C-alpha positions in Angstrom: -1.5 25.1 -63.1 2.1 26.0 -62.5 4.1 27.1 -65.9 7.7 27.4 -66.0 10.5 28.2 -68.5 13.5 25.9 -68.5 16.7 25.2 -70.3 18.0 21.8 -71.0 20.8 20.9 -73.0 20.7 24.4 -74.1 17.3 24.6 -75.5 14.3 26.8 -73.9 11.5 24.9 -73.0 8.1 25.8 -71.6 7.0 23.7 -69.0 4.2 22.5 -66.7 5.8 21.9 -62.9 4.1 19.0 -60.8 5.1 20.0 -57.2 7.2 17.4 -55.5 7.4 15.7 -58.9 9.2 17.6 -61.6 8.3 19.2 -64.8 6.3 18.2 -68.0 7.4 19.5 -71.5 4.6 20.9 -72.8 5.7 21.0 -76.1 7.3 17.3 -75.8 4.2 16.2 -74.3 1.6 17.8 -77.4 3.3 19.2 -80.3 0.9 21.1 -81.3 1.5 23.8 -78.6 3.7 26.4 -78.7 7.1 26.2 -77.2 7.0 30.0 -75.7 4.8 31.1 -72.8 3.7 34.6 -74.4 2.1 32.4 -77.2 0.6 30.4 -74.8 -1.0 33.0 -72.8 -2.0 34.9 -76.0 -4.0 31.8 -77.6 -4.6 30.2 -74.1 -8.5 29.8 -74.6 -7.8 27.8 -77.8 -5.0 25.4 -75.5 -6.5 25.3 -72.1 -8.0 22.0 -72.6 -5.2 20.6 -74.0 -2.6 22.0 -71.6 -5.0 20.9 -68.7 -5.0 17.0 -69.7 -0.9 17.3 -69.9 -1.3 18.6 -66.5 -3.8 15.9 -65.5 -1.5 12.9 -66.8 1.4 13.9 -64.7 3.8 12.3 -67.4 7.1 13.9 -65.7 10.0 14.5 -68.1 12.6 16.0 -66.2 13.0 16.6 -62.5 13.8 20.2 -60.9 17.2 19.4 -60.8 18.0 18.3 -63.6 16.9 21.7 -65.2 17.7 25.3 -65.1 14.8 27.4 -64.3 14.3 30.7 -66.4 12.2 33.4 -65.6 9.0 32.2 -66.4 8.6 35.0 -69.6 12.0 35.5 -70.5 11.7 38.3 -73.1 8.3 40.2 -71.9 5.8 41.6 -74.8 7.1 44.9 -73.4 8.2 47.1 -70.5 7.0 46.0 -67.0 4.2 48.1 -65.8 5.1 48.7 -61.9 3.0 50.3 -59.2 4.9 52.6 -57.0 4.4 53.4 -52.9 1.4 50.7 -53.3 1.8 49.8 -49.5 1.2 52.7 -46.8 3.9 51.9 -44.4 5.9 51.3 -47.6 5.1 54.8 -48.7 6.1 56.3 -45.2 9.3 54.9 -45.2 10.3 56.3 -48.7 8.9 59.5 -47.7 10.9 60.0 -44.6 13.7 59.0 -46.2 16.2 60.9 -48.0 15.4 59.2 -51.3 12.0 60.4 -52.2 11.4 61.8 -55.5 8.2 62.8 -54.6 7.6 66.1 -52.5 4.1 65.2 -50.9 2.9 66.9 -48.0 1.0 63.3 -47.5 3.0 60.1 -47.9 0.2 57.9 -49.3 -0.2 59.0 -53.1 -3.9 60.1 -53.9 -3.5 58.9 -57.2 -1.7 55.8 -58.4 2.0 55.9 -59.2 2.9 53.8 -62.5 6.4 53.4 -63.7 8.6 50.9 -65.9 11.3 48.5 -65.9 12.9 47.7 -69.0 12.6 44.1 -70.5 16.4 43.8 -70.6 16.5 43.8 -66.7 14.6 40.5 -66.4 16.6 37.3 -64.9 15.1 34.2 -63.7 15.5 32.3 -60.5 19.3 32.1 -59.0 20.7 34.1 -61.2 23.0 36.8 -60.3 22.0 40.4 -59.4 24.9 42.5 -60.9 25.9 45.5 -59.0 28.2 46.6 -61.7 25.1 47.8 -63.3 24.9 50.6 -60.4 27.8 52.8 -60.3 26.1 54.7 -57.2 26.5 52.2 -55.0 22.7 52.3 -53.7 20.9 48.9 -54.7 18.0 47.7 -53.0 15.5 45.3 -52.9 11.5 45.0 -53.0 9.7 41.9 -52.9 6.4 42.3 -54.9 3.3 40.0 -56.7 3.3 40.2 -60.3 0.3 39.8 -61.9 0.1 38.3 -65.8 -2.5 39.8 -68.3 -4.4 37.2 -70.3 -6.5 39.0 -72.3 -6.2 41.9 -74.8 -8.2 44.8 -72.5 -9.5 48.5 -72.5 -12.1 49.8 -70.6 -12.4 47.6 -68.0 -14.6 48.1 -65.1 -13.3 47.1 -61.7 -16.2 44.0 -61.5 -14.5 42.7 -64.5 -11.4 43.0 -63.9 -9.9 39.5 -62.7 -11.2 38.3 -65.7 -8.4 39.5 -67.7 -5.6 37.8 -65.0 -3.5 34.7 -66.5 -2.0 34.4 -63.3 0.6 35.6 -61.1 4.4 35.6 -60.3 7.0 37.0 -58.1 8.9 39.6 -59.0 12.5 41.8 -57.3 11.8 45.3 -58.3 15.7 45.7 -57.7 16.3 49.7 -57.6 19.5 51.9 -57.9 18.3 54.7 -55.7 20.4 57.4 -56.4 19.5 57.0 -60.1 16.0 57.0 -59.4 16.3 60.1 -57.4 18.7 61.8 -59.8 17.1 61.2 -62.9 13.5 62.2 -60.8 11.6 59.8 -63.6 12.4 56.4 -62.1 13.2 54.4 -65.1 16.7 54.4 -65.5 16.9 53.6 -61.8 14.5 50.6 -62.0 16.1 48.9 -65.2 19.9 48.2 -64.9 20.5 44.8 -66.6 19.5 42.1 -64.3 17.5 44.1 -62.0 14.1 42.5 -62.7 14.5 38.7 -61.0 11.0 36.9 -61.9 10.0 33.5 -60.7 10.1 31.1 -60.1 6.7 30.1 -62.4 3.2 31.7 -63.3 0.5 29.9 -61.3 -2.5 30.4 -63.1 -5.3 32.7 -61.3 -7.5 29.6 -60.5 -5.1 28.2 -58.2 -5.4 30.7 -55.7 -8.7 31.1 -53.9 -8.2 34.7 -52.5 -5.3 36.5 -53.8 -5.9 39.3 -50.6 -4.9 36.9 -48.0 -1.5 36.0 -50.0 1.4 36.8 -48.1 4.7 38.4 -49.3 8.0 38.0 -47.4 11.8 38.9 -48.3 14.7 37.8 -46.6 18.4 39.0 -47.0 20.9 36.7 -45.6 18.2 35.2 -43.7 17.2 37.9 -41.9 13.5 39.1 -42.6 13.4 42.6 -44.0 9.9 42.6 -45.3 6.7 40.5 -44.3 3.3 41.8 -45.9 -0.1 41.3 -47.1 -1.9 41.8 -50.8 -4.9 43.0 -48.8 -2.9 45.8 -47.5 -2.2 47.4 -50.9 -3.4 51.3 -51.1 -4.5 50.3 -54.8 -6.0 46.6 -55.0 -5.2 44.7 -58.3 -9.0 45.4 -59.7 -8.3 49.2 -59.1 -5.1 48.7 -60.8 -6.2 47.4 -64.0 -9.5 49.3 -64.0 -7.2 53.0 -63.9 -4.6 51.2 -66.1 -7.0 50.3 -69.0 -9.1 53.4 -68.8 -6.2 55.3 -70.7 -4.5 52.1 -72.3 -4.5 48.5 -73.9 -3.0 46.1 -71.8 -2.3 42.9 -73.8 -1.8 39.4 -73.7 1.4 38.8 -71.6 1.6 42.2 -69.9 3.4 42.2 -66.4 2.1 44.2 -63.5 4.4 44.6 -60.6 2.0 45.7 -57.9 4.1 47.4 -55.6 6.2 46.1 -52.1 5.4 46.3 -48.7 7.2 48.0 -46.0 11.0 46.9 -44.8 13.4 47.9 -48.1 16.8 48.9 -47.3 15.9 52.5 -47.6 14.0 52.3 -44.4 16.6 51.4 -42.2 18.9 54.5 -40.2 21.2 53.9 -41.7 20.1 52.3 -45.4 20.7 49.1 -45.8 21.8 48.6 -49.4 22.7 45.4 -51.3 26.2 44.5 -51.2 28.2 41.5 -53.3 27.3 38.2 -51.8 23.9 39.1 -50.4 21.2 36.5 -50.9 17.5 37.6 -51.5 15.0 35.3 -50.9 11.1 36.6 -51.9 8.1 34.0 -50.6 5.0 34.5 -51.9 2.0 32.1 -50.6 1.0 29.5 -53.2 3.8 30.5 -55.6 6.4 29.7 -54.2 10.1 31.3 -53.2 12.5 33.5 -55.7 16.1 33.6 -54.7 18.9 35.2 -56.2 22.7 36.7 -55.1 24.2 39.7 -55.4 27.6 40.0 -57.3 
């Protein structure tokens, strides 16, 4: 199933997207169901059959053009958990640039790199990325696969890691490179307002047969900048979950940005930073397209 959050007549609603047909308003179809995706995820085992029945009826309430799509989770339960340098070619391009904050002889990390993005950085499809929030004029794009946690979890073994996943989405880990570099800890450079576009939907994990084969592509103004495949991650999704839950509890609705392939702006010489008017399009197989314009 494909969950979306949308606005209609200034009301924020949760929907099921039926491809090439439109959107079903979940609460309108069954008023016993929450009108909030965080609450649906938290009690998904209780609601799953009811939601599946709604999905099967395909009783469409709105066309896509009638609504404004928001981030599928407009207000995450806590900061987005992000993985850094998780594709070897990307790790290499960062290490070769003047923006590397890790003074390592080897560019491929030996340990999982984790940082956060503030919940207040989240925006949805077609929302604007506002460069005014980066006074350094070094804003960059990073197309990524997002993993949405479906079960409260601690000490999860590698072999069971996918059991805790609710679904997948697309994330643009927009980054103010000089802020990231100057502050060493990456949080402030990753968290300016509007610097976490997410969407257009969350697709449940059962809809994707083999996540390792999913392709990620980013274009800027029609020019292909990034093209990667999930199986090329240094630390795959199950490894990420196993490592995280050894030390911390993941909760329902947690979002993990799993890292970006090579081709980011600082990988070019000279760097290709984002400028006003740029249009970024991130496509991920099975999930869809996340598009945002820079202002």
